Residue, then its C-alpha position, 0 to 999 in steps of 0.5 A: x595748764x598749757x598754752x593758755x592762749x588756747x583757753x577762753x573765758x566769759x562772764x555769766x550771761x543770759x544769752x539771746x539766741x535767735x537760733x543755734x546756727x547763729x551761736x555757733x558763728x558767735x562761738x567760733x569769734x571767742x574760742x581759739x581757732x585750734x579749739x573751735x575747729x576741734x569742736x565744730x569739725x568732723x571727720x573727712x569730707x563733712x558729709x554725714x555731718x552735714x547729713x545729720x542735720x540734713x536728714x531731719x527733712x526726710x520728714x514732715x511734721x503734720x500741723x494740727x488744729x482744734x486740740x484744745x491746747x495752750x501750754x504744752x507740758x514738756x516734762x518727762x522722766x527716765x529712770x525715775x528723774x523728772x526732767x524739764x524736758x527731753x533734752x539731756x547733754x551728751x558727753x563731750x570733752x575738754x570743756x575748757x577749751x571753750x571757757x576756763x570755767x569748764x564742765x562745772x559751768x556746764x553742770x551748774x547751767x544744766x542742773x539749773x535748767x533741770x536736766x541731766x549731764x553726761x559727764x565725759x571720760x575725757x572732761x577737762x575737770x574731775x568728776x567731784x568737780x561736776x557733781x559739786x556743781x550740779x547741786x544734787x541735779x542728775x548725772x551719768x557718766x561716759x566711760x571710754x575704757x582702759x586697757x586696765x580693768x583696775x583702772x576702769x574700776x577705780x573710775x566706775x569707783x568714782x562715778x558711783x561715790x558721786x552718785x550718777x545714775x547710768x553709765x554711758x559705754x562710748x563704743x563707736x570710738x575706739x579709734x579717732x576719726x580722720x579729723x583733717x581739721x585738727x590736723x590743719x590746725x596742729x591741735x593737741x589738747x592744752x588742758x588735762x583730762x583729769x579722769x583717765x590720768x592714770x593713763x592719759x595725760x592729755x595736755x599736749x596730745x592729739x585726739x588720735x594719741x588719746x584714744x590709742x591709750x585707751x581700749x580699742x577692742x570693745x565686745x559684749x563682755x565689756x557691757x556685761x563688766x560694767x553692768x556686773x560691777x556697778x549694778x547701774x543701767x548701761x547704755x551702749x552708745x553709738x548703735x545705728x543697726x538692728x544687728x547691734x541693738x540686739x548684740x548690746x541688749x543680749x549683753x546686758x545693755x538697759x538702754x541703746x544711744x543711737x548716734x554717729x558721734x556728730x559726724x566725727x568718726x565714720x565720714x560716710x555713714x548714715x545720718x543718725x536720724x535715718x539710723x534712729x528709725x531703724x534701731x527703734x523699730x529693732x529695740x520695740x520699745x524694751x528699753x530707753x533710747x537716747x538719741x544725738x547727733x545734729x539737733x539744732x532745732x526744736x523740730x529736729x527734737x520733736x522728730x526724734x521723739x517722734x521716731x523712737x527717741x525717749x531722750x535727745x542729748x546736745x553737745x556742740x550748742x551748749x559748748x557755745x553757750x558756754x563759750x559765750x555766757x558760762x553756766x547761764x549761757x548754757x541754761x540759754x541753750x536748753x531755754x531756747x530749745x524749750x521754748x521752741x519745742x513748746x511752739x512746735x508742739x502747740x502747732x502740732x497739736x501735742x499737750x505733752x511728750x507722750x503725745x509728741x512720741x505718738x505722732x505719725x510724721x510725714x514721709x517727705x517724699x520729694x527726698x530734700 
């Protein structure tokens, strides 16, 4: 491993999380500057990354009383897997930037909580390491396609051999976004990317180089290729319009993943939460919807579910928990959001996740 100065480690510990904004600040004190810049920052002027969070205020949760609720139930199910809550882990590259334990610790913390890790093709651990650490817990695999289908088959074979339950095709990152923080910090990966080592080592490379080594021209044929080869449900990740919903579903997708890559790709694009409402209407409950980008509060989780999402995925906060507390820190992030979600559900008069999904939010006519 090169440039060990860029990699941190942390003892396993439960975190006393006040909120995820402060957690980000605390993680910035232990993750080296260039690695932290890669994790927290986004594209261009950071407009979209900020709007991802601000957009949740476009809707209100209406409090309800006299609903006979004491212990709201956050459990849910997807593809036959029972989850502690509808909160899963989004694919995030190179967890070893935050902690030398990397994805293995992330996988363990998520499995201990009772949720799903979406493995990234650009992970700094192998599929086997992540699967072993989860001790049989459900996992999905996110694919950045190679230009060589033989390599794609090899990667998918490995994922299937470790019993992943779904494949997530990231379609909104065929090129790297304009990430000025990375340029300013002269960021290159100090850790390897073993899953894609047949076409990219990662070490010493910029994110732009890593992206350019993968397939940059995606089409509906790629969705069909993955679906036909794996016979697993395929999510198309990065969908933000009704038109793209139809393209993905006609290609064979069994799930839609609403995301703008956490504001890391096209700056000046719409907030993911605003796109969710358009996409959910177009999907019309034909397939499950996963939503990510901007989740920092359980109120955000609640609003996403009430706006059409079936599952909500988080990314950066989990990496901050990993940096500060290893696998226990990862679990702490999920525990924090679940506790806050139970509070929100109680005050909103919802007994369970189905009732959250049926909730009517109130438009914020002031737009602030």
